[in-house]
TORKOL-914169 format. One record per residue (C-alpha): residue number from 1; residue in three letters; x, y, z. Coordinates in nm, 2 decimals, padded with zeros to 4 digits. Example, Ala and Ser with C-alpha at 12.3 -4.5 7.8 and 13.67 -1.06 7.14 Angstrom:
+-----+-----+--------+--------+--------+
:   n : res :      u :      v :      w :
+-----+-----+--------+--------+--------+
:   1 : ALA :  01.23 : -00.45 :  00.78 :
:   2 : SER :  01.37 : -00.11 :  00.71 :
+-----+-----+--------+--------+--------+
end
This chain:
+-----+-----+--------+--------+--------+
:   n : res :      u :      v :      w :
+-----+-----+--------+--------+--------+
:   1 : MET :  00.00 :  00.01 :  00.01 :
:   2 : GLY :  00.13 :  00.36 : -00.06 :
:   3 : ARG :  00.17 :  00.63 :  00.15 :
:   4 : GLY : -00.15 :  00.83 :  00.22 :
:   5 : LYS : -00.17 :  01.19 :  00.09 :
:   6 : ILE : -00.07 :  01.44 :  00.35 :
:   7 : GLU : -00.30 :  01.76 :  00.37 :
:   8 : ILE : -00.08 :  02.06 :  00.33 :
:   9 : LYS : -00.20 :  02.30 :  00.61 :
:  10 : ARG : -00.02 :  02.45 :  00.92 :
:  11 : ILE :  00.07 :  02.21 :  01.20 :
:  12 : GLU : -00.09 :  02.34 :  01.50 :
:  13 : ASN :  00.13 :  02.14 :  01.74 :
:  14 : SER :  00.43 :  02.34 :  01.81 :
:  15 : THR :  00.66 :  02.03 :  01.86 :
:  16 : ASN :  00.54 :  01.85 :  01.55 :
:  17 : ARG :  00.58 :  02.17 :  01.37 :
:  18 : GLN :  00.93 :  02.22 :  01.45 :
:  19 : VAL :  01.02 :  01.83 :  01.36 :
:  20 : THR :  00.87 :  01.88 :  01.02 :
:  21 : TYR :  01.05 :  02.20 :  00.96 :
:  22 : SER :  01.39 :  02.05 :  01.05 :
:  23 : LYS :  01.35 :  01.73 :  00.81 :
:  24 : ARG :  01.20 :  01.93 :  00.54 :
:  25 : ARG :  01.46 :  02.20 :  00.57 :
:  26 : ALA :  01.74 :  01.94 :  00.55 :
:  27 : GLY :  01.58 :  01.78 :  00.25 :
:  28 : ILE :  01.57 :  02.13 :  00.04 :
:  29 : PHE :  01.94 :  02.18 :  00.13 :
:  30 : LYS :  02.02 :  01.84 :  00.01 :
:  31 : LYS :  01.86 :  01.90 : -00.31 :
:  32 : ALA :  02.03 :  02.24 : -00.35 :
:  33 : ARG :  02.37 :  02.07 : -00.32 :
:  34 : GLU :  02.30 :  01.82 : -00.57 :
:  35 : LEU :  02.16 :  02.07 : -00.82 :
:  36 : THR :  02.50 :  02.25 : -00.77 :
:  37 : VAL :  02.71 :  01.94 : -00.79 :
:  38 : LEU :  02.54 :  01.76 : -01.08 :
:  39 : CYS :  02.41 :  02.04 : -01.29 :
:  40 : ASP :  02.64 :  02.30 : -01.24 :
:  41 : ALA :  02.39 :  02.53 : -01.09 :
:  42 : GLU :  02.44 :  02.85 : -00.90 :
:  43 : VAL :  02.19 :  02.81 : -00.61 :
:  44 : SER :  02.11 :  03.02 : -00.31 :
:  45 : LEU :  01.86 :  02.94 : -00.04 :
:  46 : ILE :  01.78 :  03.17 :  00.26 :
:  47 : ILE :  01.51 :  03.03 :  00.49 :
:  48 : PHE :  01.36 :  03.21 :  00.82 :
:  49 : SER :  01.20 :  02.98 :  01.08 :
:  50 : SER :  00.89 :  03.11 :  01.26 :
:  51 : THR :  01.12 :  03.17 :  01.55 :
:  52 : GLY :  01.34 :  03.41 :  01.32 :
:  53 : LYS :  01.63 :  03.18 :  01.30 :
:  54 : VAL :  01.81 :  03.20 :  00.97 :
:  55 : THR :  01.95 :  02.93 :  00.77 :
:  56 : GLU :  02.13 :  02.99 :  00.42 :
:  57 : TYR :  02.29 :  02.78 :  00.15 :
:  58 : ILE :  02.50 :  02.96 : -00.15 :
:  59 : SER :  02.68 :  02.75 : -00.41 :
:  60 : PRO :  03.07 :  02.74 : -00.35 :
:  61 : SER :  03.13 :  02.90 : -00.69 :
:  62 : ILE :  02.95 :  03.23 : -00.61 :
:  63 : SER :  02.87 :  03.49 : -00.33 :
:  64 : GLN :  02.54 :  03.61 : -00.22 :
:  65 : LYS :  02.63 :  03.95 : -00.34 :
:  66 : LYS :  02.73 :  03.85 : -00.68 :
:  67 : LEU :  02.42 :  03.65 : -00.70 :
:  68 : PHE :  02.20 :  03.92 : -00.63 :
:  69 : ASP :  02.38 :  04.16 : -00.86 :
:  70 : ARG :  02.33 :  03.90 : -01.13 :
:  71 : TYR :  01.96 :  03.86 : -01.03 :
:  72 : GLN :  01.91 :  04.26 : -01.05 :
:  73 : GLN :  02.09 :  04.26 : -01.40 :
:  74 : VAL :  01.87 :  03.99 : -01.55 :
:  75 : GLN :  01.54 :  04.14 : -01.41 :
:  76 : GLN :  01.65 :  04.49 : -01.45 :
:  77 : ILE :  01.54 :  04.59 : -01.12 :
:  78 : ASP :  01.72 :  04.78 : -00.83 :
:  79 : LEU :  01.65 :  04.59 : -00.50 :
:  80 : TRP :  01.82 :  04.88 : -00.30 :
:  81 : GLU :  01.66 :  05.17 : -00.46 :
:  82 : SER :  01.36 :  05.23 : -00.20 :
:  83 : HIS :  01.62 :  05.15 :  00.07 :
:  84 : TYR :  01.83 :  05.43 : -00.09 :
:  85 : GLU :  01.55 :  05.68 : -00.11 :
:  86 : GLN :  01.48 :  05.63 :  00.25 :
:  87 : LEU :  01.84 :  05.69 :  00.38 :
:  88 : GLN :  01.84 :  06.00 :  00.15 :
:  89 : GLU :  01.52 :  06.12 :  00.33 :
:  90 : ASN :  01.67 :  06.05 :  00.66 :
:  91 : LEU :  01.98 :  06.23 :  00.59 :
:  92 : LYS :  01.78 :  06.53 :  00.46 :
:  93 : LYS :  01.59 :  06.56 :  00.80 :
:  94 : GLN :  01.94 :  06.52 :  00.99 :
:  95 : LYS :  02.07 :  06.81 :  00.81 :
:  96 : GLU :  01.77 :  07.02 :  00.90 :
:  97 : VAL :  01.82 :  06.93 :  01.24 :
:  98 : ASN :  02.19 :  07.01 :  01.24 :
:  99 : ASN :  02.15 :  07.35 :  01.07 :
: 100 : LYS :  01.87 :  07.43 :  01.33 :
: 101 : LEU :  02.11 :  07.33 :  01.63 :
: 102 : ARG :  02.40 :  07.53 :  01.46 :
: 103 : ARG :  02.18 :  07.84 :  01.43 :
: 104 : GLU :  02.08 :  07.80 :  01.81 :
: 105 : ILE :  02.42 :  07.79 :  01.91 :
: 106 : ARG :  02.53 :  08.08 :  01.70 :
: 107 : LEU :  02.23 :  08.29 :  01.87 :
: 108 : ARG :  02.33 :  08.21 :  02.21 :
: 109 : THR :  02.70 :  08.26 :  02.14 :
: 110 : GLY :  02.63 :  08.61 :  01.98 :
: 111 : GLU :  02.76 :  08.50 :  01.64 :
: 112 : SER :  02.48 :  08.53 :  01.45 :
: 113 : ASP :  02.32 :  08.87 :  01.36 :
: 114 : LEU :  02.04 :  08.94 :  01.63 :
: 115 : ASN :  01.89 :  09.21 :  01.39 :
: 116 : GLU :  01.73 :  08.94 :  01.18 :
: 117 : LEU :  01.51 :  08.82 :  01.48 :
: 118 : SER :  01.17 :  08.92 :  01.53 :
: 119 : LEU :  01.03 :  09.02 :  01.87 :
: 120 : ASP :  00.89 :  08.69 :  01.95 :
: 121 : GLU :  01.22 :  08.52 :  01.85 :
: 122 : LEU :  01.40 :  08.76 :  02.06 :
: 123 : ARG :  01.19 :  08.68 :  02.36 :
: 124 : SER :  01.22 :  08.32 :  02.32 :
: 125 : LEU :  01.61 :  08.36 :  02.31 :
: 126 : GLU :  01.61 :  08.56 :  02.62 :
: 127 : GLN :  01.39 :  08.31 :  02.79 :
: 128 : ASN :  01.61 :  08.03 :  02.68 :
: 129 : LEU :  01.93 :  08.21 :  02.80 :
: 130 : GLU :  01.78 :  08.27 :  03.15 :
: 131 : ASN :  01.70 :  07.91 :  03.18 :
: 132 : SER :  02.04 :  07.81 :  03.08 :
: 133 : THR :  02.20 :  08.07 :  03.33 :
: 134 : LYS :  01.97 :  07.92 :  03.60 :
: 135 : ILE :  02.07 :  07.58 :  03.55 :
: 136 : VAL :  02.46 :  07.68 :  03.55 :
: 137 : ARG :  02.42 :  07.90 :  03.87 :
: 138 : GLU :  02.25 :  07.59 :  04.03 :
: 139 : ARG :  02.55 :  07.37 :  03.93 :
: 140 : LYS :  02.79 :  07.63 :  04.06 :
: 141 : TYR :  02.64 :  07.64 :  04.39 :
: 142 : HIS :  02.61 :  07.28 :  04.42 :
: 143 : VAL :  03.00 :  07.25 :  04.34 :
: 144 : LEU :  03.07 :  07.52 :  04.57 :
: 145 : GLY :  02.88 :  07.34 :  04.85 :
: 146 : THR :  03.05 :  07.01 :  04.78 :
: 147 : GLN :  03.40 :  07.17 :  04.78 :
: 148 : SER :  03.28 :  07.34 :  05.12 :
: 149 : ASP :  03.21 :  07.01 :  05.28 :
: 150 : THR :  03.52 :  06.86 :  05.17 :
: 151 : TYR :  03.71 :  07.14 :  05.31 :
: 152 : LYS :  03.54 :  07.11 :  05.64 :
: 153 : LYS :  03.60 :  06.75 :  05.64 :
: 154 : LYS :  03.98 :  06.79 :  05.54 :
: 155 : ASN :  04.00 :  07.06 :  05.83 :
: 156 : ARG :  03.86 :  06.83 :  06.09 :
: 157 : SER :  04.10 :  06.55 :  05.97 :
: 158 : LEU :  04.38 :  06.81 :  06.03 :
: 159 : GLU :  04.26 :  06.89 :  06.37 :
: 160 : GLU :  04.23 :  06.55 :  06.46 :
: 161 : ALA :  04.60 :  06.49 :  06.36 :
: 162 : TYR :  04.72 :  06.78 :  06.53 :
: 163 : ARG :  04.55 :  06.65 :  06.87 :
: 164 : ARG :  04.73 :  06.32 :  06.80 :
: 165 : LEU :  05.05 :  06.48 :  06.76 :
: 166 : VAL :  05.02 :  06.69 :  07.06 :
: 167 : HIS :  04.91 :  06.40 :  07.26 :
: 168 : ALA :  05.21 :  06.21 :  07.18 :
: 169 : PHE :  05.44 :  06.51 :  07.27 :
: 170 : GLY :  05.25 :  06.59 :  07.57 :
: 171 : GLY :  05.29 :  06.27 :  07.72 :
: 172 : GLY :  04.91 :  06.19 :  07.70 :
: 173 : ARG :  04.77 :  06.53 :  07.85 :
: 174 : GLU :  04.60 :  06.77 :  07.63 :
: 175 : ASP :  04.50 :  07.04 :  07.89 :
: 176 : GLU :  04.66 :  07.35 :  07.96 :
: 177 : ASP :  04.97 :  07.19 :  08.14 :
: 178 : SER :  05.07 :  07.01 :  07.80 :
: 179 : HIS :  05.45 :  07.07 :  07.75 :
: 180 : TYR :  05.39 :  07.16 :  07.38 :
: 181 : VAL :  05.17 :  07.38 :  07.20 :
: 182 : LEU :  05.09 :  07.47 :  06.83 :
: 183 : ALA :  05.29 :  07.76 :  06.73 :
: 184 : ASN :  05.08 :  08.04 :  06.57 :
: 185 : ASN :  05.15 :  08.08 :  06.20 :
: 186 : GLU :  04.85 :  08.25 :  06.03 :
: 187 : ARG :  05.02 :  08.27 :  05.70 :
: 188 : ASP :  05.08 :  07.89 :  05.66 :
: 189 : VAL :  04.74 :  07.82 :  05.78 :
: 190 : TYR :  04.59 :  08.07 :  05.55 :
: 191 : GLY :  04.78 :  07.92 :  05.24 :
: 192 : SER :  04.69 :  07.56 :  05.32 :
: 193 : SER :  04.32 :  07.69 :  05.35 :
: 194 : VAL :  04.32 :  07.82 :  05.01 :
: 195 : THR :  04.48 :  07.52 :  04.87 :
: 196 : LEU :  04.23 :  07.30 :  05.04 :
: 197 : ALA :  03.92 :  07.50 :  04.92 :
: 198 : ASN :  04.05 :  07.45 :  04.58 :
: 199 : GLY :  04.04 :  07.05 :  04.62 :
: 200 : GLU :  04.40 :  06.99 :  04.61 :
: 201 : GLY :  04.63 :  06.80 :  04.87 :
: 202 : SER :  04.82 :  07.02 :  05.10 :
: 203 : HIS :  05.13 :  06.99 :  05.33 :
: 204 : ILE :  05.02 :  07.18 :  05.68 :
: 205 : SER :  05.31 :  07.28 :  05.88 :
: 206 : PHE :  05.31 :  07.25 :  06.26 :
: 207 : HIS :  05.56 :  07.40 :  06.48 :
: 208 : LEU :  05.56 :  07.25 :  06.83 :
: 209 : GLN :  05.72 :  07.45 :  07.09 :
: 210 : PRO :  05.74 :  07.41 :  07.47 :
: 211 : SER :  05.46 :  07.61 :  07.66 :
: 212 : GLN :  05.72 :  07.70 :  07.90 :
: 213 : PRO :  06.08 :  07.71 :  07.76 :
: 214 : ASN :  06.35 :  07.68 :  08.00 :
: 215 : LEU :  06.74 :  07.73 :  08.00 :
: 216 : HIS :  06.77 :  07.36 :  07.93 :
: 217 : SER :  06.57 :  07.33 :  07.60 :
: 218 : GLY :  06.67 :  07.68 :  07.49 :
: 219 : GLY :  06.31 :  07.75 :  07.40 :
: 220 : GLU :  06.35 :  07.54 :  07.07 :
: 221 : GLY :  06.05 :  07.37 :  06.93 :
: 222 : TYR :  06.00 :  07.09 :  06.68 :
: 223 : SER :  05.86 :  07.13 :  06.33 :
: 224 : TYR :  05.66 :  06.87 :  06.15 :
: 225 : ASN :  05.46 :  06.86 :  05.81 :
: 226 : LEU :  05.14 :  06.67 :  05.77 :
: 227 : GLN :  05.00 :  06.60 :  05.42 :
: 228 : ILE :  04.63 :  06.61 :  05.38 :
: 229 : GLU :  04.52 :  06.44 :  05.05 :
+-----+-----+--------+--------+--------+
end
């Protein structure tokens, strides 16, 4: 008995559909290879599955591009014409946007002649500049606040380092009877503060001198540098 005729319609079961696709795809590619070898034909196959996966075959003697070029020549059509026209249209729109942005930049920087603008355009430009200035000013205040907070943290670290230094040389006492005190050098402190405010590392100079110099010590102190990054 011969095989029953199979009705050609969509297979509803997804598993059976995938199995059938794999088998028939293999059969089609086998026939394409046979045509290439037996008949010296130039064959190209491109198949997209229902899941979007692409499978292709091209005869070894030719490339896909050459085959498409031959197809266009024989059929006297241009497969890329519509795509090229779309690219040209997109390019035209991008040029218009670019020219508009360039004009806006020239107006905001004063490079363009403002005499050409109408009253409404001048008002719009003024509003845009005010909005831009507001944004820049808010950002400036934010940066200043951040730098101020950073300086305060570094200053606290500096004070803590000084207390540790006094503690070390004062024998563990930090009261008024400590043997060493911080020598007052307003010039160094001012210069270091400005450097810290600018967000840079700084060397802070400390000069420890005896709080009650005597003849044995000669009143000499000790100088130390602390670096705050």
